[in-house]
N, C-alpha and C positions, 0 to 999 in steps of 0.2 A: 504493500499501499503505498501510495506518495507521502512525504512530509506533511504539505499541506492538509490532504486528505484527512490522514490519520488525529491530525488537531482539530477538524474540523467534527469528529468523529465524537472524541475527549469533551470538547467544548460543549457537544448537542448533549453526552452524556450528564455533562456538568449540570446545564440548563434546565434539566430534567431534575435530578438529584433536589436542584432547589425551589423544586414548584412545576415547572411546566405551565400546561393550559394553555389559554387565550384571555384574552384580553376582555375583563366581563363588559356587557353594556351597560350605559348609565345607572338602569334599575331594572329588578323585575318585570315591571309593566311594558318594558322595550321589548319582551319576549311573547309571541303570539299565545302562550301559554305560562298564565305565571299565580302565585295562590302565596298566601301568607298563614301559619299557623305555627304554634309551638315556640314561637322566638326567634322564626326565619323566616325569609322568602326565598320563594323560587321561581325560577323564571326556565324556560323550554321552549324549543323549535325541533323539527323536524328536520334533517338536512336532505333537501333530492339528492336523486341519484348521481344526475347529472354534475354536481355540485361535490358530492363525495369524491368523483371524480379525478376534479381540479384540488382539491385541497390535499387527498393522499396518492400516493405513487401505490401504496400497497391494496390489491383489490379486494375489497371488501364488498364490494357489489357480486361479484361473483359466488364470494365465500360465504352468502349469505347471511350477512350483517347490518343492521341498521343503524344510522347513526344519529344520535339526539346531543343537539350541543344544549349543556347543561348549564347555568348560572346561579349561584347560592351567593346572599344575601343577610347575615348572622344581622339581629335586634344589634343595635348603638350598646355596647358595654357587655354583651353575650360573646362568649368564645365557644365553637362546635367542633366536634372531633370528625371529619369528613368521613366517606367511606365510600367507595362506588357498590360496594355491597350493600350499602342502605337504600338503592335504587331497585325499584320491579317493575316491569313492564306486561302488559297485554293488551292483544286489539280486541276488547269486548269481552261479553257475556260468556261466550261459546269457543275463548281462547286461552290457552296456556301460560300461565304465568312466567315469565323468563329475568335472569338475573344477569344486569351486565358483566361480558367478559372481559377478562383483564387480555393487557397488549400479550402477555407472553400464551396465553391459553391462543389467542387468534393467530398469532403467527405461527406456533408449532403445527395446528391444525391446515393452515393454508402453504406448510413444509409438507408436511404430509400428503396433501392433496398436489402434488407437484411432484413429488419423488416421482423417479426414471423408473421405468419397468422394465424387466429382462426381455431380452430381442433372442430372436433364433440366431444360430451360429453361424448362418449363410446370407442373414443380411447386410445390406451396404447404405448405408444412410449418408444424404447429407443432414446436415441440420442448423439451426438458427442456435447460437447461444448468446444468454444474456444473464448479468448479473446486475442489481441493485446494490448502494451505497448511499451512506449521511454522511452529510457534512452541514456544519455549522459556521457560520461568522457573516454579519453583516447580512449585504440583500442575496447571500448564496446559500443560506441556512435551507435545507431541505434534503430532498432524495432524488440523486441522479441515478442514471440507466449505463449501462456498458455494455455491447452487442458487437457478435463476430459471427464465425460460420466455422464450423467442425462436421470431423469423415468419422464414422465410426464401421466398425466391420463385426459382427459376433460376439457384438460387446453390449453390457446395458446404455440405453441411450442416455447419454449423458443427463445430468440435469439442465432442465428450463428456470425460468425465471421463479424465483422463492423455492426455490427446492433446496439451494445449501443452508451450510448450517451459517456461514456468512449473512447469506438473505435472512434466514430467520430471525438473527441477530440486528437485523437492519429493521426489519418489518417490527419489530417490538420497540428496537428506538424511537421510531416514527408515531408508532401508535401512542405510549407511553410520555411522549413529548405531548404532545396535543391532549391527552385525556385529562380529565377534572382532576386537578389535584386533591390528594387526600392528605389526612393530619389535622391538628386542630388550627385553626383561624379563626381572628375575630373581624376580618376583612372580609369583601365580597370575592370569588373568584368563580372562573370558568374555565370549562374544558368541554371535551368529547365524551358522549357514553356510546359504547359498542353493545349492543343489544342483537343475539342470535331474533331473526325476526320469528316470533311468536306464529304460532298456528291459529286457523282457523278459518270456517268455512266460505264466510261471509267476507266481502270488501268493507274497511272501516273508513269512515270518515275523521276517526280521531284515536291514538293510542290514550292508555290510561296508562300515567308515570305516576308512583306512588315510593315517598321517599319517608325510612322510617326510622333515620337518625334523629328526628328531632323530638323534644318532649311529648308532641302530638303529631298525627301523620298527618303529610302534606301531600294530598291528590290534586294530580293535574291533568285535565283533557288535552293532548296534545294533538293539535289537527293537522292531517294528514296532508302537507301541498297538492294544490291542483296547477294542472300545468296549462 
């Protein structure tokens, strides 16, 4: 790895360790869904799939994940202990309830999904190769890709995008860097939560998001974006 890229990865890791997340909007009322209860205000918005592709290099859409931007605003003088595991989501009364998935769990699942499969001894394959990396610093913060061409004879197809240990680590770093910060805070924080898409027989106009970390449950109906 080039020195500049290595320093970018280290800087990105340091940023995530320091809290990560994204800038919260002015108040919870700036989100399509917002509620206040138990000493905290929550704002939330579903990120449309086309925007997910622009925000993340990790392919969350084909992986079956729903991305929700969440902001948490503790009341003045109040400290909360925030955890992504305190958020649950469902798509209606006939839907299963799902918990937010961690960046490490998503990255591992996508790596397994893209792992190479064995090929016959007689197979000769010309294939594209690709990997992803992460760098951080100034305006270059984010994920980059590298591409090439390889030839294989009688061997397992070489790993494609998101299939190597390095790719798994990069995907995990990207997701954790942008996720809702966890831990104790008395300040407003925001970030993304990644949910497996809840099963349901009928389409829904809004998802039901519940936060269990406050003195009283905070329930929001987060509208599904219309195109």
